[in-house]
C-alpha positions in Angstrom: 0.0 0.0 0.0 1.2 3.6 -0.7 1.8 6.0 2.1 -1.4 7.8 1.2 -3.6 4.7 1.4 -1.9 3.0 4.3 -5.3 2.7 6.0 -6.9 0.4 3.4 -6.8 -3.0 5.1 -4.9 -1.6 8.1 -5.2 -3.2 11.6 -5.9 -0.5 14.1 -5.2 -1.3 17.8 -7.6 0.6 20.0 -6.0 1.9 23.3 -8.2 2.8 26.2 -5.6 4.8 28.0 -7.1 4.7 31.5 -6.5 0.9 31.4 -3.3 0.3 29.5 -0.6 1.1 32.0 -0.3 3.5 35.0 3.2 5.0 35.3 2.7 7.7 37.9 1.0 5.7 40.6 -2.5 7.2 40.6 -4.2 4.0 39.5 -5.1 5.4 36.1 -3.3 4.6 32.8 -1.6 7.5 31.1 0.3 8.6 28.0 3.6 7.5 29.4 2.1 4.1 29.8 1.3 4.1 26.1 4.9 5.1 25.3 6.2 2.4 27.6 4.1 -0.3 25.8 4.6 0.9 22.2 7.3 -1.8 21.6 4.8 -4.4 22.8 2.1 -2.9 20.5 4.6 -2.9 17.5 5.3 -6.6 18.2 1.6 -7.3 17.5 2.2 -6.4 13.8 -0.6 -3.8 13.8 -0.5 -0.8 11.6 -1.9 2.0 13.8 -3.2 2.8 17.2 -6.4 4.6 18.0 -6.2 6.4 21.4 -9.5 7.0 23.2 -9.8 10.6 24.6 -7.0 12.0 26.7 -8.1 15.7 26.5 -8.9 17.9 29.4 -12.2 16.7 30.9 -14.1 16.5 34.2 -14.4 12.8 33.3 -18.1 12.5 33.8 -18.0 10.1 30.7 -14.3 9.3 31.1 -13.0 11.8 28.5 -15.8 11.7 26.0 -16.9 15.0 27.8 -14.2 17.4 26.6 -13.7 20.8 28.3 -10.7 21.8 26.2 -9.9 20.1 22.8 -6.4 21.4 22.7 -5.1 20.4 26.2 -4.0 17.0 27.6 -5.8 16.3 30.8 -3.2 16.2 33.7 -4.6 12.8 34.6 -2.9 11.5 31.4 0.2 13.6 31.4 1.4 16.6 29.3 1.5 17.7 25.8 5.2 16.9 25.8 4.3 13.3 26.6 2.0 13.3 23.6 4.7 14.7 21.3 7.0 12.0 22.5 4.3 9.4 21.9 3.9 10.5 18.3 7.7 10.5 17.7 8.2 7.0 19.1 5.2 5.5 17.4 6.3 6.9 14.0 9.8 5.6 14.7 8.3 2.1 15.1 6.2 2.5 11.9 2.9 2.9 13.8 0.4 5.5 12.7 -1.5 7.4 15.4 -5.2 8.0 15.3 -6.9 10.0 18.1 -10.6 10.3 19.1 -12.5 13.5 18.3 -15.8 14.1 20.0 -17.3 16.7 17.8 -21.1 16.6 18.4 -20.9 17.7 22.1 -18.7 19.1 24.8 -18.5 19.0 28.5 -20.7 21.5 30.3 -17.5 22.9 31.7 -16.2 23.8 28.3 -15.6 27.6 28.0 -18.0 27.8 25.1 -20.9 26.4 27.2 -20.0 28.4 30.3 -20.4 31.5 28.2 -23.4 30.3 26.2 -25.6 29.4 29.2 -25.3 32.9 30.8 -27.9 34.7 28.7 -29.4 34.8 25.2 -27.2 37.7 24.0 -23.6 36.7 24.6 -21.2 35.9 21.7 -21.6 32.2 22.2 -25.4 32.3 22.8 -26.1 30.3 19.6 -23.2 27.8 19.9 -25.4 25.1 21.5 -28.8 23.8 20.9 -31.2 25.9 22.9 -35.0 25.8 22.7 -37.9 27.4 24.5 -40.2 25.3 26.6 -43.7 24.4 25.6 -46.4 26.6 27.0 -46.8 24.3 30.0 -43.1 24.5 30.7 -42.2 21.0 29.6 -39.4 20.1 27.2 -39.6 21.3 23.6 -40.2 17.8 22.2 -40.0 14.1 23.0 -36.4 13.4 22.2 -34.6 11.0 24.6 -31.0 10.7 25.7 -29.0 7.5 25.2 -28.0 7.5 28.9 -31.6 7.6 30.0 -34.5 10.0 30.2 -35.3 13.3 28.5 -32.6 14.7 26.2 -33.4 18.3 27.3 -32.1 20.0 30.5 -33.5 23.3 31.9 -31.1 26.3 32.3 -32.8 29.0 34.5 -30.5 31.8 33.4 -31.7 31.6 29.9 -35.1 30.2 30.8 -34.5 27.6 28.0 -33.7 24.0 27.6 -30.4 22.7 26.1 -30.1 19.4 24.1 -27.9 16.6 25.3 -28.0 13.3 23.4 -25.8 11.7 26.1 -25.3 12.8 29.7 -26.9 16.1 30.8 -23.3 17.3 31.4 -22.6 16.8 27.6 -24.5 19.6 25.9 -24.8 19.3 22.1 -23.1 21.9 19.9 -25.2 23.8 17.3 -23.7 22.7 14.0 -26.2 24.9 12.1 -24.0 27.8 13.2 -21.2 28.4 10.7 -18.9 29.8 13.4 -19.3 26.6 15.4 -18.4 24.5 12.4 -15.3 26.6 11.8 -14.2 26.4 15.4 -14.6 22.6 15.3 -12.5 22.3 12.2 -9.8 24.6 13.8 -9.6 22.2 16.7 -9.2 19.3 14.4 -6.4 21.1 12.5 -4.6 21.8 15.8 -3.9 18.0 16.1 -3.1 17.6 12.4 -0.4 20.2 12.9 0.8 18.1 15.8 1.4 15.2 13.5 -1.5 12.8 14.1 -2.3 10.4 11.2 -6.1 10.5 11.6 -9.2 10.7 13.7 -11.8 8.3 15.0 -14.9 10.5 14.9 -17.1 9.7 17.9 -20.9 9.9 17.5 -20.4 11.6 14.2 -24.1 11.0 13.3 -25.2 13.3 16.2 -23.7 16.5 14.9 -26.9 18.0 13.5 -30.5 18.3 14.9 -33.8 19.0 13.2 -34.2 22.8 13.3 -38.0 22.4 13.5 -37.6 20.2 16.6 -40.1 17.6 15.4 -41.0 14.7 17.6 -39.4 11.4 16.9 -42.0 8.8 16.0 -42.6 5.8 18.2 -41.0 2.5 17.4 -43.1 -0.7 17.5 -42.3 -3.1 20.3 -41.0 -5.8 18.0 -38.4 -3.3 16.6 -36.9 -2.1 19.8 -34.1 -4.6 20.2 -30.7 -4.2 18.6 -27.7 -1.8 18.5 -27.2 -2.3 22.2 -30.6 -0.9 23.4 -33.0 -3.1 25.2 -36.5 -2.3 26.5 -35.2 -1.2 29.9 -33.8 1.9 28.1 -36.6 4.1 26.7 -34.2 5.3 24.0 -35.2 2.1 22.2 -38.8 3.2 22.0 -38.2 5.8 19.3 -37.0 6.1 15.7 -34.3 8.7 16.1 -35.0 10.5 12.8 -34.8 14.1 14.0 -31.9 14.1 16.6 -29.5 11.8 14.6 -28.2 11.4 11.1 -29.6 14.6 9.6 -29.0 15.4 5.9 -26.7 18.3 6.7 -24.1 16.0 8.2 -22.9 15.0 4.7 -21.9 18.7 4.0 -19.9 18.9 7.2 -18.2 15.6 6.5 -17.2 17.0 3.1 -15.9 20.2 4.7 -13.9 18.1 7.1 -12.5 16.0 4.3 -11.3 19.2 2.5 -9.3 20.0 5.6 -7.9 16.5 6.0 -6.8 16.4 2.4 -4.4 19.3 3.1 -2.5 16.8 5.3 -1.6 13.9 2.9 -1.9 10.5 4.5 -4.3 11.6 7.3 -7.4 9.5 7.6 -11.0 9.7 9.0 -12.8 6.8 10.7 -16.4 7.6 11.6 -18.4 5.8 14.3 -21.9 5.3 12.9 -25.0 4.7 15.0 -28.3 5.2 13.1 -31.6 3.6 12.3 -29.9 2.0 9.3 -26.3 2.1 10.1 -25.1 0.2 7.1 -26.8 2.6 4.7 -25.3 5.5 6.6 -21.8 4.0 6.5 -22.2 3.8 2.7 -23.4 7.4 2.4 -20.7 8.8 4.7 -17.9 7.0 2.8 -19.2 7.5 -0.8 -16.7 8.9 -3.3 -13.4 10.7 -2.6 -14.7 13.7 -0.7 -16.3 12.1 2.5 -15.0 9.9 5.2 -12.2 7.4 4.4 -13.8 4.7 6.5 -16.7 4.1 8.9 -17.7 1.4 11.3 -21.0 0.6 13.1 -22.2 -1.6 15.8 -23.5 -4.4 13.6 -20.8 -6.9 14.7 -20.7 -5.6 18.2 -24.1 -7.2 19.1 -25.0 -10.5 20.7 -25.8 -11.9 17.3 -23.3 -14.6 16.4 -23.7 -17.0 13.5 -22.3 -17.5 10.1 -25.5 -16.3 8.6 -25.6 -13.0 10.6 -21.9 -12.2 9.8 -22.4 -12.9 6.1 -25.7 -10.9 6.0 -24.1 -7.9 7.6 -21.0 -7.9 5.4 -23.0 -8.5 2.2 -25.5 -5.8 3.1 -22.7 -3.3 3.4 -20.9 -4.5 0.3 -24.1 -4.1 -1.7 -24.4 -0.4 -0.8 -21.0 0.9 -0.1 -19.8 1.2 -3.7 -16.3 2.7 -3.7 -16.5 3.4 0.1 -14.3 1.4 2.5 -15.5 -0.4 5.6 -13.8 -0.9 8.9 -14.9 -3.9 11.0 -14.8 -4.4 14.8 -16.1 -7.2 17.0 -15.1 -5.4 20.3 -14.5 -2.0 21.7 -14.7 0.0 25.0 -18.5 0.2 24.8 -19.6 -3.4 24.5 -19.1 -6.7 26.4 -15.8 -8.5 25.6 -16.2 -10.6 22.5 -14.8 -13.7 24.1 -17.7 -13.6 26.5 -20.3 -12.1 24.2 -19.9 -14.6 21.4 -18.2 -17.3 23.5 -21.2 -17.4 25.9 -19.2 -19.2 28.5 -17.8 -21.7 26.0 -14.9 -19.7 24.6 -11.6 -21.5 24.2 -8.1 -20.5 23.0 -9.0 -21.9 19.6 -12.2 -19.8 19.4 -10.3 -16.6 20.2 -7.6 -17.3 17.7 -10.3 -18.1 15.0 -12.3 -14.9 15.8 -9.2 -12.6 15.5 -8.3 -14.3 12.2 -11.9 -14.1 10.9 -12.1 -10.4 11.6 -8.8 -9.7 9.9 -9.9 -11.7 6.8 -13.0 -9.7 5.9 -12.7 -7.0 3.3 -11.9 -3.7 5.0 -9.8 -2.3 7.8 -9.9 -3.7 11.3 -10.3 -2.1 14.8 -8.9 -4.5 17.4 -9.5 -3.5 21.0 -6.8 -3.8 23.6 -6.9 -7.2 25.3 -8.5 -9.0 22.3 -5.0 -10.3 21.5 -5.0 -11.9 25.0 -8.5 -13.3 24.7 -9.7 -11.3 27.7 -13.2 -12.1 28.9 -15.8 -9.7 30.4 -14.7 -8.8 33.9 -17.4 -9.1 36.7 -18.0 -5.7 38.3 -20.0 -5.3 41.5 -22.3 -2.3 41.9 -20.0 -0.7 44.5 -17.1 -0.9 42.1 -19.0 0.6 39.2 -17.7 3.7 37.5 -19.7 4.0 34.3 -22.7 6.4 34.6 -24.5 4.4 31.9 -24.3 1.3 34.1 -25.3 3.1 37.3 -28.5 4.3 35.6 -29.6 0.9 34.2 -28.2 -1.5 36.8 -28.9 -4.4 37.2 -30.6 -5.0 33.7 -27.6 -3.4 32.1 -24.4 -3.5 34.1 -22.5 -0.8 32.1 -19.3 -0.8 30.1 -16.8 -1.2 32.9 -16.5 -5.0 32.4 -14.6 -4.4 29.2 -12.5 -1.5 30.5 -10.6 -3.1 33.4 -6.8 -2.9 33.5 -4.6 -4.8 31.2 -2.9 -7.8 32.9 0.8 -7.6 32.2 2.4 -9.7 34.9 0.5 -12.6 36.4 2.0 -12.6 39.9 2.5 -8.8 40.4 0.2 -6.7 42.5 -2.6 -5.4 40.3 -1.2 -7.5 37.4 1.7 -5.1 36.7 -0.8 -2.4 35.6 -0.1 -0.1 38.6 1.6 0.0 42.0 -1.6 1.1 43.6 -5.3 0.0 43.5 -6.5 0.8 40.0 -9.6 2.8 39.0 -11.3 -0.4 38.2 -10.4 -3.8 39.8 -8.2 -6.2 37.9 -10.3 -9.3 37.2 -8.7 -12.2 39.1 -9.5 -14.5 36.1 -7.4 -12.2 33.9 -4.2 -13.1 35.7 -4.1 -16.4 33.7 -4.3 -14.3 30.5 -1.4 -12.0 31.5 1.1 -11.0 28.9 4.1 -12.6 30.6 2.3 -15.9 30.8 1.4 -15.8 27.1 4.8 -14.5 26.0 6.3 -17.8 27.4 3.8 -20.0 25.5 4.4 -20.3 21.7 0.8 -21.6 21.3 -0.8 -18.8 23.3 -3.5 -16.5 21.9 -1.1 -13.6 22.0 1.5 -15.3 19.9 -1.1 -16.6 17.5 -2.4 -13.0 17.1 1.1 -11.8 16.3 1.8 -14.7 14.0 -1.4 -14.3 12.0 -1.0 -10.6 11.5 2.6 -11.0 10.4 1.4 -13.7 7.9 -1.5 -11.5 6.8 0.9 -8.7 5.7 2.4 -11.2 3.2 -1.1 -11.8 1.6 -2.2 -8.7 -0.3 -5.4 -10.4 -1.3 -6.5 -10.4 2.3 -5.7 -6.7 2.6 -7.0 -5.3 -0.6 -9.1 -8.0 -2.3 -12.8 -8.1 -3.0 -15.1 -10.5 -1.1 -17.8 -13.0 -2.2 -19.5 -15.4 0.1 -20.3 -19.1 -0.7 -23.5 -20.8 0.5 -22.7 -23.1 3.4 -24.7 -24.5 6.3 -24.1 -23.3 9.9 -21.7 -23.0 11.5 -19.4 -22.5 8.4 -18.5 -19.0 7.2 -16.9 -19.4 3.7 -15.9 -16.7 1.2 -13.5 -16.0 -1.6 -11.1 -13.0 -1.6 -10.1 -11.9 -5.1 -7.2 -9.6 -6.1 -6.4 -9.5 -9.8 -6.0 -13.1 -11.0 -5.6 -14.5 -7.5 -8.6 -16.1 -5.7 -8.2 -17.3 -2.2 -10.8 -19.5 -0.4 -11.3 -18.6 3.3 -13.2 -20.8 5.7 -14.1 -20.7 9.4 -15.9 -23.2 11.6 -17.5 -20.8 14.1 -18.5 -23.5 16.6 -17.0 -26.1 19.0 -18.2 -29.1 17.0 -16.9 -31.0 14.0 -18.4 -30.3 10.6 -17.5 -30.6 6.9 -18.0 -28.8 3.6 -18.0 -30.2 0.0 -15.9 -28.1 -2.3 -18.5 -29.0 -5.1 -16.7 -27.5 -8.1 -14.2 -25.3 -6.3 -10.7 -26.5 -7.3 -7.9 -26.1 -4.9 -4.6 -25.1 -6.4 -2.6 -24.9 -3.2 -3.4 -24.7 0.5 -2.1 -21.6 2.2 0.0 -22.4 5.2 2.0 -20.4 7.7 -0.9 -18.6 9.3 -0.6 -20.7 12.5 -4.3 -21.5 12.9 -5.9 -24.9 13.5 -6.6 -26.1 10.0 -9.3 -28.1 8.3 -8.2 -31.3 6.5 -8.9 -31.8 2.7 -10.1 -35.3 2.0 -11.0 -35.7 -1.6 -13.5 -32.9 -2.2 -14.5 -32.7 1.4 -13.1 -30.2 3.9 -13.3 -31.7 7.4 -13.3 -29.1 10.2 -12.6 -29.7 13.9 -13.9 -27.2 16.4 -13.0 -23.6 15.5 -10.8 -24.7 12.6 -9.9 -22.5 9.6 -8.8 -23.0 6.0 -7.1 -20.8 3.5 -6.3 -22.0 -0.1 -5.5 -20.5 -3.5 -8.2 -21.5 -6.0 -7.4 -22.5 -9.6 
């Protein structure tokens, strides 16, 4: 791949900095922790890191509530630390992507502090303000993701402000051109610092309907999916008017114009919408919008060959010349080893899942700890930090279970993450997954992860090729990747039982070896799979 298109097929390692490594003894991970572990990350054979927010913040939503877009929060270190991080990462051949939370700020941001004072100040129209109804109630029926009404009363203005997330995360008014320019200026600040791209948090929430129309009700049988269950009233609506508004495309194009002035920089949008796959396609269409987008379709409880195929095919059918990015885990959802393993996960399953993700057409986001096969950590209510979990406990226990500290050293206090009690407890079960344990085992999940990604780099067809699925019964996921004249058959047994597959007309030229995975056996025209086995072969 050229330097300008390094991101196509890249494996991006997501770092949740609070939980990677604490170097200053406060129980919270920091930028120097990332610097310390960059050699480890380079050893994984990933192409880039995505760092979750480290900007100045009151931490109501752990950094996704930003009070200053151009400052490093002292909890994580200094701007000098970040400059050193960039330099070392680039020296190791690792690109650096940072989070940008553009749709909302903290209520402690200077913009909002000024805006809420009255209706006549210079920032008066920088947030989404609206008058109450005649009876004093909220302007409409919009709901917040974290529970309850999406409007909060401000007595100084005698108006409500919009918050799609926590009430301490007011939404910016993107209909104001001054706001849009200020947002772009903040983005450019980091481009000038040398970052290689941005993961755009909640990018579909930038605009709101200026008419403030009510969202329509969603039928009961449509309320499941995308992480929202019936215990959260957010699932009761179609979010047509407070999410994915048509004007978002124009802002994305303005953002891309800025990004294009910094060759090689890339944008990765997080898409959450009523039809996320269609929005991914729209947001990445052509050469003047986002480079990539990902959604929550593979971050759900759904786990079957049919579901994965249906999801990928639906996007392929609509994305045209756009480029997808796939993830099966991140800081917002239950660990994939537990979510899809359902108590039955094994070393072979985790190895297979990491390989499956990295064999789809598109780029990959791989969340820290997936290379170790970490399971969801049990969190008691008194240990809970996540405001989302505190609101919906016990039906939804929040996101803390996937955010616990990385286990580096099995027998060290706090797993080698910190010298003091960490912000979330280290799961006792994670000690057996510790890096030092897996480093010493050539057959470990960690070493399999490294081995497979090193092998993948030698297979351009897996990085750039097209994809076409083949009809197979559960639990087999089978597809062909094609690049030029080369066609490679890729097969995965997603379950812990033996199964088989008839090639039925497909002619194997040569099995591809060297990937280090448990491999199916070819007997005549039959591929025989043991539990969680894979198969790669060049077709004639």
